[in-house]
C-alpha angles and dihedrals in degrees: 000000000000108000094017119136107226116210091343091288116063117068109202111225108172144339118265103179144338126218139176094273106026148004121236120216135185108239141171120238098221093194097054096024096231138121116256138173112241120196115206117199116230113257096246090058095042089059091059108092092197091054093047093050094050091042091057091047093050092045089055090049092051091047089059091063113096106180134133091233097050124079108245118243110214106175145354130194152131124263110189103307094340123101115204142181123204118210141171112283114230116186108214139070138294126248087250090060090047091053091048090055099041102024093211136016133226119257089252092052090047091051092049094051095042091050089060094042093049091046092056092041091050090056090051094048090049088055091050095253122137113200097203094182105067112157137131090268089066096051108089122203108198123211090243092058099261117137118207138177116228144180096056112180098000096105091045091052094053118094120237096258092066095073105066137120118351093351088065096056093073092057108027091072087072101038116122121235092250091054090050096046105030105015092233128124140183136162091296090061088060088050090055090053090050090054092051090049091051090051091051093047092051098042104027093236141071118256094234127043132169145156094249132036091241091058090056091044090052091055092050090052098043111025136065120239109247122233115271089231089066086069099028115030090195091073110106121235092247091063091044089057093047092052093048091047093050095045099047109141092226109069090212089065094054128082110282093235143342094279091061092050092044091054091051092047091053091048093057097036097088090052092050092051094043093049090056097045108115116243113259110229129192120242116248111250137181114241120201104214114220089219096051111130114257113257096034107145099203141019130221118258110242140168119246108243144079093316091060094056096063098066090055092080096059089046092055091043090053091053093046093054089068090062128205138083095309090067093049092048091049091051092050092048092050091050092051091049091050092050091048089049091054092053092048090048091050091048091051090051091050094049091045090052092049091049092048092047092048091047092050093047094051097031106043107350133079093295095057120117116244134179114254105237122238107255104163113137092013120124112258096249092050093046090049090054092050094049095045091048087060090053101257128137109234121223116190120234140161135214141159115264124182094201106039116069118243113273095031126100111265097189146295142259110257087039122242113278094030124113122251137163117270109251093028122124119266117191112224112205118208113205119247089192125249126325116258109241131190113257114232119226107250100156109135094014123122112267095247092053091048092052091052091050091050095049093126090062130067099254113193114245091228115061123209109249118217136170117244134175092198105044120062119243112275095025128110119265098177144348114228129198129218090280092056094249126118114270121259127219092290134032135178119272111264088006115159111268131180125198120220105211128192120243092188132258127329105260113265104231100163110136094013123124108267095247092053091046093053092048091052093049097046089045088059091055096258132125124239126231129180130225124196110290115251136205115251132184091197104039117064123236115289093012124120116266095180141356112208124187116224093210138045115237100030118225130180110284094032120125128254113200115216123208108204125204122244089196125240119347099245124176127193114241110238126219107258097170093095101118094279124130126259089254092054091048090050092052092050095049096044089052087062092051100260126130115231130219124186140175090220117096111249094241089059098043091094091056104037120082116228112243106164132042134179131228095036122250115278097034117125117231134175113265108267095035119137122255120191120217116184142168119242 
């Protein structure tokens, strides 16, 4: 499969992964010049008409989803006996690989990932799509930090006999009780799988294990999922409750869909993060008290704060009891220091507020940088939703694009993948289709010159060879468009074009011995056919009378029908001097194709017996020759 060109568009580069139902490859979309992931269904599934029908329906459903947390579906089709699905390529790892490396995640990491998963799943549920195959393998963690949900519709499209044996173990760990017992699923079945995934992320293991798939299925149907904190005491109560809510055996007791669960997750998220914020402690400092008696060698160690203020009164009182100006000066100095301390404290608060506000504005607020999402080939409404969801203001624009069909988004400014401020304007360009360009006249030109003249069009690498008696070999006979018809005066920019190039004339084999004629025709890449042999006065025996093409125009591989000579049409002269009359002899000779002459009047031929003939019996004459039959 590596190196294969799928459907004339997708060049397969390497294999990414292989599953029980399909293999995923990295490919290049030659038309749009971008990397994509192409999923090729296994042959035993592609032969199932029911599977293919449902696969197409689910692919179309998934393609309708335009959400930052859902892997985009670009295309779906059939190439020969191979069904395929083309998706957005995200370099990175899966959640399964992350769990293999780190065993379990922190509550904060779990919340971050589940927020993205539930966001994408909520969009699917809103569109009426049930995933039915949620598991860590289908959660993609891109290198740039994006989290996306993939494999929409694939599990639903697969028939029941595809999930058996070892292939089932990877999925049955996340099957809901109703799927196990009744084989039915809705949005709440996806919620159950989300709950099992959360348990695994928080504890590093699945709640149910067993030697056989049926043992795991039995536990799903008959047991209650334990709290994650029973395995990992660091799990907060809020996440325990979410997992138990999502994994309730009765679907009626679970959240109705992903949006409900997402709202609840976001309600408890601040509490989860706050409960795990480390306590800020004050450093221990030595304070030199202004009222400390002179000559004291050391000072007590105390913590700055409210508790340190209280001892100040006795210290001042002690100083005042001595009386005099020293006490008044000490009191005035302490007051000034307190006032200056208040101003410093207020200034620190102000600067801290400004720093926090600035950090919020540029870190999470309107001034934060965000990546402009890729929107090429999306419908304008879907692209607008994606851009606005990232916090950008959308400005409409139009431009010609030779690769993106008219009516779809051809790109943005700033371009997708670049950084821009949230709240800034992003121009969304809707494609007007390709420009219409004049077509140069290249008929009769050498192929290389024609390709150079047609550089603004997508000229197929392989030309179409054709025989021509008028155009020299290697020169262009015609220029065909994508519909197979010759181009008109104008054609779309980068439109598909095929050159019809002459391979010279069909070999002239008339008059040649049949063996030589066949060798010349097959040597030119043509097939040989035979017509009924014919007599010929001009063409010798076993030589070619005529070579007739079966097609017009003639292309390599077509058939040339040869008519071979049987030589001259000679007939043996019979003996008519057998006692028969002239009339009887005439009848016999004319039946063989001869003409008859006689010295006997025609009205007597029926009574006069033939006695002389010329030429003599046994000679061979061309059909139509004259034979004389006389009396005496």
